[in-house]
N, C-alpha and C positions, 0 to 999 in steps of 0.2 A: 504494500500500500504506500501511498506517497509519504506517509509519516514514519515509515520503517516497519510497521507491523506486517506480519506474514499470515496469509490465509491458507488453511489446509481444508480441502473439501473432497468428499466422495472417496472412491477407491473400492477395493475388493475386501470384504470382511469374512466372517466365519461362514463356512459352507459355500464359498464363492459368491456370496450375496453382494450385489452392487449397493454401495452405501449412499445415502442422501445427507449424511451429517456434515457439518462444517464447524471449524474451530479457528480461532485466531490466537496467535502468539505475539505478545507485545509487552511494553513496559507496564509496570503496575499503574493502576488508576491514579494514585496519588502523585506519580511522577518522581519518586525517590530516585536519585541519580545512581546510587550504588545497589539498589535492590534488583533481585533476579527477575527476569521476564516471566510472565505467567501465561497460562492457557485459559481461554474462556470460550464457552460454547456460543455459536451463532445460530440463528434460525436455520432449520433444515431446508435444503433445496427442494424444488417441486418434484424432482425425480432423483433416483440414484444415478450417479455418474462415475465413469472411469474412462481413461484414455482420452480425456478432454484436453483442451488447451485453455489457458487463462491469461488474462492481462488486465492491467489497470487502464481504464478508459480516461479520456481527457477531463471528464467531470469528477474523477476520483472513484467512480464505481468499479468494483472488481467483476469482470465478465468471465463467465464459464461458457465455453462454446462446445457444443456436442452433448448428446445424452445417450446413456445406455441403461436400459431397464433390464428386467430378467431376460436371460438369453444372450446378453451382450457378448459373452465369451464366444458365442457361436457366430459373431459377426453382425449383430443387430445394430449397426451404426444408424443414428438418426441425425437430424439437423437442428434440433432445438437449442436455444441459447437463453441464458438468464444472467442478470447482473445484481450484485449485492449493493444496496444503498447502505452507507455507513452513517453513524451518528446516532441521534436520539431515536430515530425511527428505522432501525435496521430491519431490512426485509429484502427478499429476492423479488426482482421484477422480471417478467418475461420479455425477451427481446424478439424481434422478427427472426424466423428460422432461416438458416442458410439455404441456398439453392440445392447444394449437394450434401448428402449425409457423408460424414467423414470421421475418422478417429486418428489419433497419434499424428497430428499435423503441426505445422509451424504457424505461429501467429505473432503479430506485433501491432501495437497501437501507435499511430502516427497521425498528427494533424486532424483530430476529431474523426479518425477512421480506424477500423481494425482490419488488418489484412490477414487472410488465412490462405495457405498454400499447401497442396499435397496431402499427405496422409496415407494411411495403409491402402494401397491399390488405387490412389488418386493422382491425376496429373493436373487437375484444375485448381484455380484460385478464385477468391472472391474478396470484395471489400465491403465492410459494413460502414455505412454513413451514419454516425451517431445522431446527427441533427434530424435526418429523415427517417431514422429507424428502418433502414432498408439495405438489403444486400445487392450488390452489383457484381456481375461476373467479370473477371479479368479477361482482356481480349486475347490472351494466348495461354497455352498450357506449358507445364514443365516438359523438358525434352524426353523424359522417360518416367516410367512407373517403377518405384522401388518396392518390390514385393517382399524382400527379405528384411528390410529395415524400416524404421519409422522416420519421419521428417522431424528435424529439430530446427531451432531458430535462435537468432541473436539480433539485437538491434544495436548498431554502432553509431 
């Protein structure tokens, strides 16, 4: 998060169940300089998620892109997205769904947009316009599909 806190959300739990829980790790509420960081629970996401990509949007919301419900281990990628509002009214808000379902892809937030590219078995890319709450397809695809590995990302 912009203030240094870290969000942990979703994942695979007991009996391979996809989790919808979310937590945040950050400095103590009172702001003691030498105190250890603490965990605190966040509201649960609307669905269980794993294999997603997350980023901090320009307005400070933490976006989770992609969802996996029961059966996700069998390749049930979907295109749903949601973002966490932080502050006094912490809650998850639904974002417009991506055009393509994808998992294990690269994403980066730049200039009020979120860019997603690739993923398990995908060559396509999309851009989410935060102002319009709308996804636009990128005009070209990646040169190849990486079936053996997942796409990673970095913003320089």
